[in-house]
N, C-alpha and C positions, 0 to 999 in steps of 0.2 A: 751328352752332358748339358748343353743349353736347354734341351727339351725338358730334362728332369728339373732344371733350375726354374723354368717357367711354371711347371706343375707345383713346385714347392711354394712359389709366390702366390699362385691362385688359392692353394689350400690355406695359406696364412691369411689372405684377404677374406676368404669365406669365414674363417674363425672369428674375425673381427665383427662380423655382422650376424654371428650366431645368436640364437635366442638365449635369454638368460635361463639359468637352471631352475628346476621346478621349485626348489625351496624359496627362490626369489619371487617367482610367480605367485606363490602362496601368500606373499605379503599383500598383494593386490586384493585377493579374495577375502583375506582377514579384515582388511580395511573397509571394503565395501559392505561386509556383514556386521560392521561395528565392533569388531573384536580388537579394540585399541590396545588393551593390555598385552594381547598375543603379538600384535605388531611391534610394540616397544620391546618385548622380550626377544623377538626374532632379530630386530635391528641390532641388539647388543651381542648376538651370538653368530650371525652370519659373517662369512669371510668372502667378500667380493673379489673376483679375479679380473673381470673385464670392466671397461669404462661404463658399459650399459648397466651392469650390476651396481657399480658405484653410484651412478646417477640415480638409479632406482631407489637405493637406500637413502640417498640425500633427499629425494623427492618426498618419500613417505615419512622421513624424519621431520621434514618441514611441515607436512600436513598434521603431524601430531603435536606441534608446538602450541602452547597455551595462548600466546599473544601474537598479534599481527606483526609486531616488530621482530620477534624471534623467527617467525615463519618467513618473513621477507628476507632476512639475512641468510637463512638456510637456502631458500630458493635462488638467491643471487649467487651463492657459492656454487651451486650446481650449474647454473647458467654460465658462469665464468669458466669452470673447469671442464664441463662436458656439453658444450652448446650444440653439437651435432647429433647427440643421442636422442632417442625418443623422450626419455625422461628429462633431459635437458630442455627440450622443446616444450614439454608440459610444464616445466618449472617456469619458463618464460610466461606462459599463459596465466599461471596462478599468481606470479609476481605482478603481472599487469593488472589483474583483478584487484589486488590490494592497493596498487597505486590509484586505480579508479575510485575505490572507496575513500581514499584520502584526498581525492580531487587533484591528484598529481598527474594530470592528463598527458603532458608531453612524455613523461617517463613511461607511462603505460603504452603509448603509441609506439615508442622506440622498441619496446619488447615485442609487441604484437606484430610489428612489421618484420621482426627478426625471425619469426616462426616460418620455416620453409616446409615443414612436414604437411603433405597434402591431406592427411587424414585428420588433422586437428582443425576441423571446420569451425569450431566454436570461436576461433580467433576473429572471424568476420562479425559475429554478434557483438563482441566486446569492442571491436573497432567502431561499430555503429554507435554503441553507447558513448564511447569517448568523443566521437564527432558531435553527438547530440549535446554533450556538455560544453563543447566548444562553440555551439550554435551554428555549426556547419551542417545544416539540415539536409542538404542535397547529398553530401557524403554519407551522412547517417543512413539515409534511405537506401543508397546504393549498396552499402555494406550489409545492411539488414536483409535486403532482397537477395543479395548473393548468398547469405547464410540460408535463407529460406529455399532458394533454388537447390542448394547442395544438400540440405537437410530439412525437407518440408514438414516432417512430423516428429521433430525432436522435442526434447524437454523445454527448450527455449523458444520454440516456434511461436507460441502464443505471445510471449514477451516481445519477440521481434516484430510481430504484427502490430502490437500496441505502440512500439517504438516508431514504426513507420507512420502510423496514424497520428501520433503526437508530433512528429516532424512536419507532417502536412498541416496540422492545426497551427503550428508555429509560423508556417508560411501563409496561413489563412486560405489554404486550399481545402475547404471543408468537404466538398464532394469526394475528393480523392481520399480524404481521411475515412469517410463512410465506406468507400469501396474497399479500402485496405482492411478496415475493421470487420467487414462482413465475412472475410475469409476465415476468421476465428471459428465460426460455426461449423466449418468443414473439418476442423481438427478432430482427431479421435477423442481427445479429452480437452475440456475447456472450462474456464470459470465464467459461466453464463451470467451470473449476477454482475460481475465487474464489466463484462461486455456490454450489458444493457445500460449500466451506469455511464460508461464512456460514450455509447451511442446517443443516449439522452443529452449528454453535454454537447456533442457535436451538433445535434439537431437544434439545440437551444442557440448555439452560435449562428446557425443558419437562419434563425428567426422563426423556425417552424415549431411553435410552442405546443401544438396539438400532438405532433409526432414525438416531441421531446417528452411530454407528459406520459404518453403511452409507453415509451421505452423505460422511463423511470419507474412507472408503476409495475411493469412486468418484472423489472429487476428487484424492486422492493419486496414484492410478494413471494419471491423465491426463498427469502430468509429475512424476516423482519428484525432480527437481532444481531446481524453481522455488522462488521465495520462498514462494508459497502452500503448496507441499508441506512446507516447513520449519515453517510456521505450523500446518498440519494435524497434523504429527508431534507438536508440542508440546501441542496440544489433546488428542490421543489419549492421551498419557502422563498428562495431567491427568484425562481421562475414566476411565482405568484405575484411578485411586485411588478412584473411586466405584463402579466395576464391575470388580472384580479378575478376573472370569472371562473378560473380553473377550480374544480371541486377536489379538495384534498381530504375529504372526510374519511377516505379509506385508510388514512394513516392512523386513525384513532378509533378503534371499535367500541366506543362508548354508546350507551343507550341515549338517543336524543331526548332532550328535555323540552317539555311544553312550556317554554318561557318566551316572553316577548323581548328578545334581545337584539333585534335588528338583523342586518345582513352579514354581520362580521363574525358569525359563530365559529367558522373554521379557520379564522386567521391564526397565525402563530408567530414565532419570534424571529427577528433578524439575527444573523450570526454575529455581526460586528457591533457588540454591545459597548456602550461607553463605560469607562471605569467607575465614574461617579455620576449618579443621576440626581439632578436638582429637584427637590420636592416641588410638586405642582399642586395647586388647589383645585378641587373639583368645582364644577359650575354651581352645584348646590352643596352647601355645607353638610358633610356627612361625617359621623364619628365611626371609625373602624375599630374592630376589636383591638385592645391594647397589646402592644408587643412587650412582653415581659422577659426578664432575664432567664426565666425557666423554660421559655419557648425555644426548643432546639432548632438549629439551622438545618440539620439533617434528621429526618424521622427514621426510626429503626425499622418500621414497617409501613406499608401503604395505608393511608387513612381508611378507616372502616365506615365512616359516615360523614355527611356534611356536603355543602356546596363550595366549590373552589373555582378559580380560574387557572387553567393550565397555561403556563407561559413559555414552556420549552421542554425539550428532551435532548439530552446531550450524550455523546460518547466519551467525553472527558469530564470527570467529576468536578475538577476545579472550576470549569465554566459554569456548572450548575450552582456551585457555592457563590461565585461572583455575582450571578444574576440575583440570587436571593438577597445578598447584601444591598444590591442596587435598589431592589423593590422595597426593602425595609427602610432605606433612606427616604423613601416617599411616604413613610408612616403607614404602609400597608403591610399587614402580617404576611410572611412568606416562609416556606420551607421547601425542602426537596427530599425525595426518597429514591432508593435503588430499586430498579425494576429489571425483570428478566431472570435468566438462569446463569450459572457459572459458565464463563466463556462467551456469553452473549448479554452483557449487562449494559444498561443505560441509566441515566439519572434524570428524573422528571421533576421539574420545578413547578410549584403551586403557589398561588396567592390565595390567602384565606386561612381558615374557613370564614364564611360570611353568615351573618345572622338573618339577612333578608335581601331581597332583590335590589333594594335601593343602595345598599352598601356595594353589592356586586356591580351594579351599573356604574356607580361613581368610580370604583377601582378600575374597571375596564376602561373608562374614559381617560383617567389619569395615566394608565399604562400606555394607551394609544398615543397620548400627547408626547410621551417619551419614546415613541417608536418601538414599543414592546407590545406585540400583538398577543392576543389570548383568546381562549374559548372556554365555555363553562363545562365542568364535569361534576358528576355527582357520585359519591361513594356510599 
């Protein structure tokens, strides 16, 4: 009789850890394939028997919520009622991500530390993120490297390496940052443009402007219309202030003009523009073309003819409009136009058009006095 009793206990214990039924496993496949309507339909019809199945339903119900607030409430219910189940543990992870997004770091860390399932390796990555936000960079590095050790080629591996590099940058350990960043190139897939952008920035911090320039240029030429390319462009202009001899002509593939304009042809704009520019007088009195009410701030198409000074290229349209207004405050005609293709758009600011070189030289001098660099273009 005792032997039979023990066998019954073992069978009951095994049933508690049995896998969920097939119809519940189908929920995961439906969700991963983007069949949200089928997931919602299944959630309304399935009848869970075990805690694991109840936790699974709560987990996918939370994932289907429209707002972070609704999702968090659902995840918290699953965590509270089924904390030891796999989907209870996964709910801890998802709830922690929401807390991190809301910058509620202590709440996120409490949940992440509550995950005991050995196969949820992603918790180490999010612990690293949370420590980074707390400026505990040593803990951020330790957790990110733990994640990389356990999951060296996962979807978050590249982000983890960037996080390690950024933590070293925050500690001013730039060589360690370069070493960590270099591991990105060994991953099966990587965003090489962003890699070169970050590498250029670290080399810039090291004071190695030549290597920084080379990294920036390599990244820029991978895709000249991406957001990373715009970021690289802005860093290059900042770098130019430290190393004026750097040649940035590769940024603008315009035909060179045979004009006597001095050594500042390839100068461009500083990012930190003043909101209002005080009008300055040119050294020689010059009358610029009049700014009329019919002159648009934004051109519908790129100019088809004329001489202009290009004063900037921006990834945010409002910045272009602000610069145009600043230049017009100086009584210099200015407009901007949209350049590129859908998904890779930038906004180019021009001063002009000018009727002769005397006007152009005077405008360039006035812009330079207001710390707005420019170069001549012809359409």
